[in-house]
N, C-alpha and C positions, 0 to 999 in steps of 0.2 A: 753282624750282618755278613752275608755272603756277597762277594762282588767279583765280577770278571770283566768289567768294562771301564776301568779307570781311564781317564783322559778324555775320551769322546763318547763313551756310553753306548757303543754299538759294536756289532760283531765284525765290522770292517776295521776297527781300531788296531793299531800296531801293538799296543801294550795293555796288560791288565794285571791286577794283583793276583797273587797265587790262589786266593779264594779261601773259604773257611775250612777249618779242620773238621774232621768227623766229630770230635768232641764238642765243638761249638754248635754244630748243627743238631746233634743229639740233644743238647741242652735246650735249644729252641724248640725242637719237636716235643720234648717232654713238657716244656712250659705250655705249649699250645694245647697239649692233651689235658693238662690240669685246668687251664682256663676254660676249655670246653666242658669239662666235667662239672666245674663250679657253676657255669652258666646253665647247664642242663638241670642241675640240682635246684637252682634258684627257680627256674621255670616250673619244675615239678612241684616245688613248694607253693608257688603262686597258684597253680592249678588246684591243689588240695584246699587252699584257702583256710578256713577255720575247722577243717575236718580233722581235729586232733585225735579223735577216737578211732581213727582208721586202724584196722587190725594189722598184724605182722605180715600177712600175706600181701596186703596192699603195699606196705612199705618195701617188701622184697621186690615186688613187681616194679615199683617206682625206681628202686635202686638199679635194677637191671636195665630199665629204660634209659636212665642217666648214663650208664656205662656204654650202652649202644650209641647214644648220642655223642659221647665223648670219642668214640672210635672214628667218627667222621667230622673232624673239625672243619671250619670254613676257611678257605684260602682264596685270596683275590689276586688277579693279575692286572696290574695297573700300568698306565703309560704306554700302551701298545700303539705304535705308529700307524698311520693310515695305510702304509704298505705292509702291514703285518703279515699277510699271507705269503709274502716273498721275503720277509725279514728273518734271517737265520736265528736271531736271538728269540724272537717271538715263537718261531716254529720249534725251537728246542724246548721251550716251556710247554707248548701245546702237545708235542710228541711225548714228553715225560708224563703229562697229565693223562694221556691216552694209555700209554704202556703200563703205568703204575697204578691206574685206576684211582687217581686222586682228583676229585672234582675241583675245577677252578671257576670262580665267578668273576664277573667284570668289575674291576676296580676303578674304571674310569680314568680320567686324566688328572694328575695331582701335581702340577708344577709348583704350587705353594707348599704342599705338605712334604714334597720330596725334591727340594731344589738341587740336591747333589746328584740326582739320578736323571739321566737323559733318556735312557731306554726303559724297557719293561722291568717291572719290579714285582716280586712276590710278597704279598702282605698276609699277615694273619688276620682274619676277619673277626672283629670284636663283636660282642653281643649287640644286636640291634643294628648292625651294619647292613647296608643294602648292596644291591648289585650295580649300583651306579654311583656317581660321584656325589655323595650326600654327606660326607663326613665319616662314614663307616670305614672300618679297616683299622687294624691294630698295628703292631710293630712290623718293620720291614724284615723279612726273613732272608731275602737274597735279591740281588739284582744282577743283570747281565745273563746272557744265555747259559754259559757253563755253570754259573753260580746257582741259577734257578734249577737247572737240570740236576745238579749235585744235591741240592736241598731236597727236591722231591724224591730223588732216589733214596736218600737216607731216611726220609719219612716213611717211604714204602717199606724199606728194610726193617725199620723199627716196628711198624704195624704187623709185618709178617712174623717177627719174633714174638710179639705180644700175643698174636692170635694162635700161632702154631708151635711156639717154642723154637728151640735151636734145630731147625730142620736141616737135613743133610742135602743141601743144594747149593748151587753157585750163588755167591752174594750179589746183591744188586749193585753195590759199590765195593770196589777192591782197590788195592794198591796199583794193580796193573791198569785198571780203568782210570784211576786218577792220573797215571802217567800219560794215558792217551789224551786226557783233557789238556794236560800241559803241552803235549805235542801239537794238538790242534791250535792252541792259543799262541804258542811261541814259534812254531815252525810253519805249519800249514797256512795259517792266515797271512802272515807276512810274505810268504812265498807267492801266494795268490795275488796279493796286492802288488808285489814287485813285477810279476808277469803282466799284470793288467796295465800298470803305469809306464813301465820302461820296455816291456817286451822281453825282458831277461827271464827265461824259464828254467835256468839251471837249478835254482833253489827249489823250484816247484817240482822238477823232475826227481830231485833227490828225495823230497818229502813223499812223493807218490810212490817211489820205490819202496819206502818203508811200509806204506799202506798195502802195496801189492804183495810184499813178502808175508805180511801178517795174514792177508786173505788166503794166500797159498797154503799156509799152515792150518787153516780152519775150513778148508773145503770151498773157499770163495764166497762164503755167505756171512762171515762175521770176523771182527778184528781180534776178539779175545774170548776166552771161555765164558759160556753162559748165554750165547746168543746165536741166532741163525736167521738171516734174511728178514730182520725186523719182526720176526714172529714172537720173540721173547724180549723182555726188557734188557737192553744193553746200552749203557751210557756211552761207551766208546763209539759204537756205531752211530748213535744219534748225533753226537758232536761232530764227528768227521764227515759223515755223509751229508748232513745238512749244510755244512760249510762248503763242501764241494759243489753241492747243488745250487746254493743261493748266496754264497759268500762273495767277497770282492774278487773280480777277475774270473768268475765262473766260466765265461766264454774263452778266456785264455787257457783254461785247463782242458777244454775240449780237444785242443790240438795235440796234447801230450798224454791223454788218458790211455792206458793200456786196455785191451779187450777185457781183461779180468776185472779192472776197476769199473769200466763201463757196465759190465754185466751186474756187478754188485750194486751200483747206483740205480740201475733199472729195477732190481729187486726191491730196493727201498721205495722208489716211486710207485711201484705196483702194489706195495703193501697196503692193507686196509688201515694200518696205524697212521701211515703218512697222509693218506687221503682224509682221514678223520681229523688229523692235526691241522691240515690246511683249512678245512671247513671251520674248525674251532677258532683258528687265528683270524679268519674272515669275520667271525662274529665279534671278536674282541677289538678289531681294528677301529681306530678313531675315524669317524666318517669325514671324508674330504668334502669341502663345500662343492656344490654342483657347479659345472661350468657356466659362466655368465652367458647371457643372450648375445649372440653374434649378429650385429645389424647387417653384415654382408652376406649372411647365409639365407638363401631364398626359401628354405624349407619351413613350411608352416608347422610340421610336426616338431622340428627342432625348436622353433621359436616358442610355441605354446608349452612344450615340455620344459623348456628352460624357465619360463615364468612359474609354472606349477612347482618345479623342483626347488626353486629359490624360496618360494612361500612355504613349502613343506619343511625345508631346512630351518627357516626362521621360526616357524611355529613349533616344530618338534626336532630339536637339534640332533637327536639320536636316530631319527627316522631313516636316514640314508644308510645306516649300518644295519637296520632291522629288515629293510625291504629289498627285494631284488630290484635292480635298476629298471627292469621291464615294467614293474608295477607302478613306477612313478611316471612313466612316459604317458603322454596324452595320445588320443587317437580321434579320428573323425567320428562324429555322431552318425549313427545309422539313420536316424530320423531327424532331418534338418529342422523340423518344427521345434525341437527342444534345444538346439544349439548347433554350433559348428564343430567344436572340439570339446571333449570331456576328459576328466581325470577320475579314475576309479581307485585311487590310492587310499581313500579314507577307510574303507572297510577292512582291508588287510592290515593297515597301520593300527587301527583300533585293536584288533586281535593281538598284534605283536606287543603293543603297549600294555595291554591287559595282562598278557602272559608274563611279561618282564617285571610287573609290579610298578611300572612307571606312573600308572594312573593314580597311585597313592600320593604322589608329590603334590604339594600345595598349589603349584602353578597350574596343575591339571585337574584340580578338584571339580571343575564344572564339566569335565568331559565324561559323559555317561553313555555315549552311543557313537556309532560311526557318523551320524549326522552332525554331532558336536565337533568331531574331528574335521569334517568337511567345512563347517562354519569357521573354525579357527584357521584353516588353510586360506579360505576366502579373505578373512580379515587381514591375513599377512600379505595379500597381493596389493601392491600400491595402486591407487587410482590412476596415477600418471604413468603406469607401465605402458609401453608403446604397442602392445600386441592384443590384449583381450579385455573385454568388459562384459557387462550383463551376466555376471556370475550368479548362479543359483544352485541350490541343492535339490536334487531330484531323487525320489525313491529312497533306498536305504543308505545313500551317501554319495551318489554320483554328483560330481561337480560339473555343471554345464556352463559353456561360455560361448561368446561370439567374438569373432575377430574384428578388431576396430576398423572402421571405414577408412580412416586416414592411413592406416598401415597398408591396406590393400591398394589404395590410390597411389601410394609411393611406389609400390612394386609394379603397378601397371605402367607408370611413367618410366620405370627402369627398363621394362620390355621395349618401350618405344625408343628410348635412348640407345639401347644396345642393338636394336633391330632384330632381336631374337629373345626368347625367354632365357633367364639366368640358369646356368648349369648348377646342379647340386654339388654340395661338398660331401663326397662319399665318406661314410663312416670308415675309420681305419686309415684314411690318408694321413701321411706323416710329412713333416717339414723336411726339406732337403738339407743336407749338410752344407756348411759354408763352402763356397766355390772359389777357385782360383780365377784370375783375370781371364785366362784362356777359356775356362769352363763357363764363365758368365756370358760368353757370346751367345746370341740367340740360337744359332744352329746347334752349338755344343750343348746348351742348356736343354733344348728340346730333346736331343738324343739321350741325355742322361736321365731326364725325368720320365720319359715315356717307357712304360712297361710293355714288353713284347708279349703279344697274345697270338697264338696260332689257332685259327678256326678251320677245321677240316669239314668241308661240306660239298654237296652236289654229288661228286664221285660217280659218274656214269662209267660204263664198261666200253672199252674200245671194241669196234666192230659191231656194236649194238646201238640202236637208236635210242635217244632219250624218250622215256615214256612217262605216263602219269605218276608212276612210282618214284620218279626223281623230282617231282614237283615240290614236295614239302621240304626236303633237305635243301634244295636250291633257294626257295623263297625264305625259309626260316634263317638259313645261313647268311644270306645277304643282309637281312635285317639285323641279325646279331652283330655282324661286322660293323654295320653303320652305328649301332648303339655304342659299341666299344670304341670306335674311332671318335665318336662324339664325346666320350669320356676321356679323351686324350691318350688312348692306348695306341701303341704301334701294332697294328693288326696285320698279320700275314695270312692272306686268304689262300688256302691250300685246296686244290682239286686233286684228291687222291684217287685218280682214275685207275680202273682195272686194266692195266696194259701189259700184264705178264701172266703166264700160266700155261698149263698143258693144252688149253683150247687153241692156242696159236699154232700148234703143230698141224692140226687138221685144217685150219684156215689157210695157212701158207700152202699146204699141198693142194687144197681145193682150188685156190686162186691160180696156182701154176697150171692145173689141169684144165680149168674152165676158161681161163683168159691167158692162153700161152703167149700172146703177142703184146700184152699190156706193158712189158718192160722195154719194148722196142722204141717207144716214144712216137709211134706213127699215129698222129691225130689223137683224139680223145675217145674214140669208139671202143677201145679195149678196156678202159677203166670203168668199173661199175660205180654208179652213184650210191649214196648211203642207203637209199630206200631199197635198191637192189641188194646191197650188202646185208641188210637185215634178213631178207629172204635167203640170201647167200649163206648166212650163218646157219640157218635152219637146214639148208640143203647139205652143208658140210657136216653138220652133226648127224644127219640121217645117213650120209655116206660112211661116216666113221662107225656108226652102230651096225651098219649092214655089211661092210666089207672088211674082213680080217686083214687083207693085204694093205688096204688104204690106212687102216688103223695102225699097222706096224710102221708104215712109212711116216705117218703123222708123228708117232712117238719118237722116231729117229730125228725128225725135224725139231722136236723140242730140245733134244740133246744138242743138235747143231746150233740152234738159236742161242741156247745158254752158253755154248762155247764160243760164240761170236762169229759164226759162219756168215760171210759177206752177203750171199744171196738171201738167206733167211732173214738177216737183219734188214736188208733193203725192203723186202716184202712186208715185214713187220712194221717198218717205218711208214710205208704207204698206207697200211691199214690205220695206223695212228693218225696220220695227217688227214685222211679223208674223214675219219670220225670227228676230229676236232672241228673241221669246217661245219659239220652238221650241228655239233654242240653250240657253236657260236651263234647259230640261228636262234636258238632258245635264249642264250645269254643276252643277245642284242635286244630281243623283244622285252625281256624282263629287267634290263639294266643291271645285269650281274657282272661283277668284276671278280675274277678268280684266276689264280696262277697254278698251272698244272705241275704236279710233282707226284707222278704215279708210282705204282708198286715197283716197277723196274728200277727206279732210282735207288732203292734200298738193297738191291741184290748183294753188292759187295760189303754191305754193312751188317749183314746177318751173322756171318761166321764169328766176327769179333764179339758180338753180343752173346752168342752161345758160349764162347771161351770165357767171357767174364762171369757168366753164371756158373760155369763149371769150376773156375778157380775159387769161387766163394762157397762151393759146396751146395749149391742150390738146385742142381740138376739131378733128377732121378731117372735112370735108364729103365724103361719098361720092357716087358717081354717083347722080343723082336728088335730091340735096339732103339726105339723112339726115345728122344731126349725131352723130358717134360719138367715143368715147374709147377708145383702145387702151391696154392695160396689159401689162406684161411677162409672158411665158410663155403668153399666150393669143393665138391668131390671130384669133378672132372678137371684135369690139369690143362695148362697151356702147353701145347706141343711145339717146341722150338725147332725140332727137326724130326721128320718122319723116319720110320724104320728103314725106308729105302734111301735115306740120305737127302730127300727133298725138303722143300720149305713150303709152308702154307701161310694162311692169314695171320696166325699167331706169331710166326717168325717175323713177317713183315711189320706187323703193328708194334712189336717190341723194338725192332730196329728203328722204326719211325719215331716212336716216343723218345728214345734215347737221343736221336739226331735233333729233334725239336728242343729238347731240354738242354742239351750240351752244346750243340753247334749253333742253333738259332737263338739260344739264350732265352727261351720262352719261360716266363713265370706263370703263364696261364695257358692251358690248352683246352679247346672246346671241340668235341666231336658231335656231329649232328647226323644221326642215322635213324633208321626205324627202330622202334622200341625192342624188337626181338634181339637186338645186338647189345642190349643193356648189360647183361651178365658178362659178356665177352669183354667189354671195355672196363667194367669194374675189376675183372681179373687182371687186365693189363695194368690198370692203375695200382692194384695191390702188388703186382710183381715189381713195378717200378719202385714202390716203397720198400719192398723186401730187399732189393739189391742195393738200395741206398741212393738211387738217382733223385728220389723225392723224400724229403724228411717227413716222417709220419705225422699227419695232422690230427689223428684221432686222440681224443682225450676225454677222460671222465670229467663231469662237472666239478668234482672236488679238486681237480687239478687246475681249475680256472684261478690261478694264483693271485691275480690282481683284480678280479671282478670285472674286467673289461673284455668283453667277448671279442671285439674287433682286434684289439692289440694281441690278445692271446692267439687268435687265428693266425695273425701274421707271424707270431713267435713259434707257434706249434707246427705250422706247415710252411715248407719252403716254396711250395707251388700250389696253384689251384687247378684241379683237373675236373672237367665237367663232361658229362654225356647228356645231350638232349635227345631223348628218344621220342619219336612221333608215331602217331597211329596211322591207320589205313584210310586212303581215299576210297569211298564206296559209291556204288551206283544206287539208284532208287530202290533196288532189291535188297540193299544192305550187304551186298557182296563186293569184292574188289571191282573197281571201276574198269569195265572192258567194253569193247564194241559188241554189237549184236551177234557177230560171228564168233565172239569169245576171244578175239585178239586183244592184246594190250593197246591202249589208246596212245597214239603218237602225241607227244607233248606239244609240238608245233601246231598240229591240227586243233588240239584242244584250246590253245591260246588264241589262235586266229578265229575260231568260232565265236569266242567271247567278243572280240573286236567287231566281227561282222554283225552280230546281234546288236551291239551298242550303236554301230553306225546306222543300222536300220531304224532304231529308236530315235536317234537324233535327227535323221532325215525327216521322219514323220513330224517331229516337233518343229522343224524348220518350215515344213509345208503349212503347219497350223499357225505359224507366226509366233511360236513360243520359245524359239531358240535365238541366241544372240551371237551366233557364229556364222562365218561365211563358208561357202563351198570349199574354198581352199583350206580352211581350218578343220573341216569335218573329219578327215581321216586321222589327223594328229590328235584331235580331241577324243575321238572314239577309241584310239589306241591307248591313250592315257587312262581313260575310264575303264575300258575293257580289261586291260592287263591289271590295272589297279584293283578292279573288282575281284579278279581271281586271287590276287595276292591277299587282299584284306579278308576275304571269305575264309582263307586258311589261317591267317595270323590272328584273327580276333578270338580264337578259341585256345584253350590249353593244348599245347602240341601233343600231349600224350593221348588225347582223345581221337577217336575215329570221326569222320564226318561224311555226309552224303553230298556228293558234288551235284549242284543244281544251278544251271544258268539263270533260271527264273528268280531264284532267291538271291543270288549274288548280284544280279543286275537290277534289283528292285530299287526304286527311288525313295522308298520309305523304310524305316527300320535301321538296324545296325549294319549298314553296307557302305562300301566305299563310294557308291553312287550318291547316297544321301549326304555323306560328308563333303564330297566335292561340290555338290549343289549348294550346301550351306556356306562353304567357303566362297564360291562364286557370287552368291547373293550378297555377302558382306562387301566384297570387292566392287560389286555393281553399285551399291549404295555409296561407297567412297568415290567412285568415278562420277556418279551423278552429282555428288556434293561439289565436285570441282567444275563440272560442266554447267550445271544449272544454278549454283549458288556461289561460285567462285571461291570455294573454300578448299584449298590445297592441303591435304593432310601432311604431305612431306614438308611443306613450309611451316605448318603448325609445330611439327616435331623439331625442326631445326631452330626455329625462333624461340621455342619454349615459353611462348606468351600465354598459352592456354593450359590450365591445369585440368587434370582429369578429376571429375566429381562423380562419385557413385551415390547419387541421391535417391533414386528409385530402387525398390527392393530387387528388381530384376537386373539393374545395373550392378548393384552390390553382389548379387548372386553370380553374375558373369565374372566380376573381378575376383571373387573367391575361387571360382573354378580355374581361372587362369593361374592362380597361385598354387594350385595343386600340382603343377607340372613338375617341380623339382622333386617332390616326394614320389611322384609316379616314376621318374627316371631312377631314383634310388631304389625303389622297390623292384624295378626291372633288373637292376644290376645284381640283385641277390640271386635270381634264378635264370636270368637272360631270356625270359619268356616275353615276346613282343606283345602278347595280348593285354598286358598292363597298359601299354600306350594306346592300344585300340579302345580300351574301356575309357581311358582319359579323354581322348579326342572325341569320342561319341558323346560323352556327358557334356563336354565343352560345347559341342555343336548344338545340343539340346538347350543349353543355357543361352547360347547366342540366338537361337530361334525364338526362345521366350522373350529375350531382350528386345529384338526388333519388332516383335508382335505387341509387346506391352508399352514400348517407348517409341514415340515418334522421333525420328532422327533428323531427316531433312526438313529444314524450315522451322525447327523448334528453337526455343531460347538456348537449349543445351546442345545445339547441333555440333559445335566444335568439339566439346568434350566427348560426345557420343561417337563422333567420327573417329576420334583417337582411340576409343574403346574398341570400335570395329577393327581398326588397324592392328591393335595389340592382339586381338583374337586371331586375325588371319596370319599374323607372324607366328603365333604359337601353333596354329594348325599346320602351317607349312613346315615347321620344324618336325612335327609329328609325322607328316607325310614323308618327309625325307628319311626319317629313321625307319619307316616301314617300307621304304623303297617304292613309294607311289608318286607318280608325277602329278603335280597339282595343275589345275587350269584356272585362268583368271576369269573366264566367262564361259557360259554354256548356252 
């Protein structure tokens, strides 16, 4: 037997035996060939049966068939751990299988057959053996990564000699390669382990120097003769590279790897052989049991998926290794008539079981169809599970289920106890490391746990008034910030205003000429207001275009401004201050909180960024002297410096992203602009990755080494960079929304018109006796509803789409509008208020006393309870793309369920009044949470 893992049976062990000799492995290979030939001959004889009179031609054909069969003996890989795709021992075996074209079958787990082997083992498959753990499998050929690697290499070399004779080519195994295996086991592995455990990297640096020297002598692509960048079979490369990539202390090696070794390892990772090996290892990996149901997790998707996954694992233990995790997850039924949640794993699982031959096992003898698989899964779900019941098989194998009533009731009571719906547990969240006493203080703990997220939104231009074009970025950005803050992120709201550029030269000069006394401080008559300044900007531009002399002076003003001239700086500051006051009018109306950090802030940060790109050889100087950075997939470069030495948007945005990543320590940056800037920001992101500010998060599916998407995302990418691009606000004619004269609509006027129309509508209702508000409350209520209507009309759709701005549609009391939602909320609160006033039932006292339990007896009560519990999954879905429309869809569906509930079920004066009033309160609490996330003010009565 070949062994390289004595002691602890894994590639992280400190010691291992020297391994088998070539002579021993050649004997085993020869025996395997002979056994396979005998088995083939026996099968051939059985197939002929009593056909003793077969002619010589038939015998010759049969003999040839037996020889062909003998050329491909069966080998099994057993005892692969659940972390096989990241286990160097397993990967060595799989890489050898790929490189040497030796097929491996699954040998299953064999703790009883191989008590002395803790890690993967290579077995010779005896006749009649299967690909699972059913007793098949002959003698152990080798175990341990290097042992299996060496065994498969010698088998491949023997097969090559047999088929082609003594060819004049590099051997698959040689004395030099054997020395490299010894080096990997005796020097590299212990050095990695020492660096990881004690931080002492001296031995590791010494070992890596040997690797680097060998690479230098082979062009940087292989360690010894016969290989190149994993394109050809090289035992030395497989052993050393996989240990560096996946061995103990791999992260410790990162700090001391030379560029040559890094480049070599990247060649390995990019090679098709490596990717196929990872995929093969994943198929061999022993399935880990699914995570248990977490009673503190409010997600219905997680809860139902956990129940189904546990049942699938119990009924078909190998299923979790056969199916992608996504296929095991449950999801909401499209048609509620059939169920609440369904599992569709039965059909793909049946196909996988059939293809693997597992259906031939005695315990699966009755499984003939996907419906049979579905029924076995249902049988494995305990009746006393806390989540689902009413399990049925629908169609070709869909498993339909209902969420248990008492499960929903418990979560409704949880909403009441918290005073808000429970937050989701986001996929990928990890536990914090143990903390010191100082770190465990609440303020320190919050600072350490909060991830910094920068959200860049709104971004109007100085000296220009905010118009309808700024509406979407401002509204979407505010909602995104609130969502992230709700998820416990430390959000930095950045207003990247356009406060710098050549246009300020003409504005400064025009202001000096048209308002020569404004700097004297005599009254306020000399300073134009922002409305005048909007026209003032147009006039300045016209003068700039018409007058060469004015243009020349304006250009000189730009130079003076950039040089810090006091007068130009003072006028520039006035323009900024006046603009900010006008911006605040919009922000106050829409409840927007944002901190200005304009383009001018990054002026002194641009040159160091250009220097950094130049030092790393990433700058290409174009004709004329412009300094550019090219990134993959884009023909047009980012221009970091113009040919005249000036800077533009590309320069500023690269300086900004570096500042946000390195100075603000942002782990997540979100840009919210119109969709036409999408390519620009993708290029900025690509350049940040190219220079190394962000670790590249791109990976092929075959590099998903542990099968866990969320964890791999965290490992593969150091930061998350998002661009939310939005479409255009259009008029009824389908073109950009403008006034009848063709001018851009002032945002303040647009918002105030919505409030004015809402106020008129409410006053009419007051006159008709249909409103429950006073004259003093009228304007505040109309403002909340009017501004909320504008916001919701935008947020309820995918931001990438265009939409037609329509007051009539956004202020409609029916349909998917903020007005309908606010009325639904006020109606429920009105019922609660009447319960206290007319029936002396105080909901707040019911909640605090906990004497009344929520009972979802009626189908509409249960339906409302079910919709309440969708909240956590809605927020988790929103987290993936940061599109607020998911929340709009949720709260609209919740409002419809609430409307059905109060229509179908009598609340006040009924026997169930207390329970139903509690259900009303749980609904309004959840609705208010949604309103807050969308930036909409709720009203208690209308």
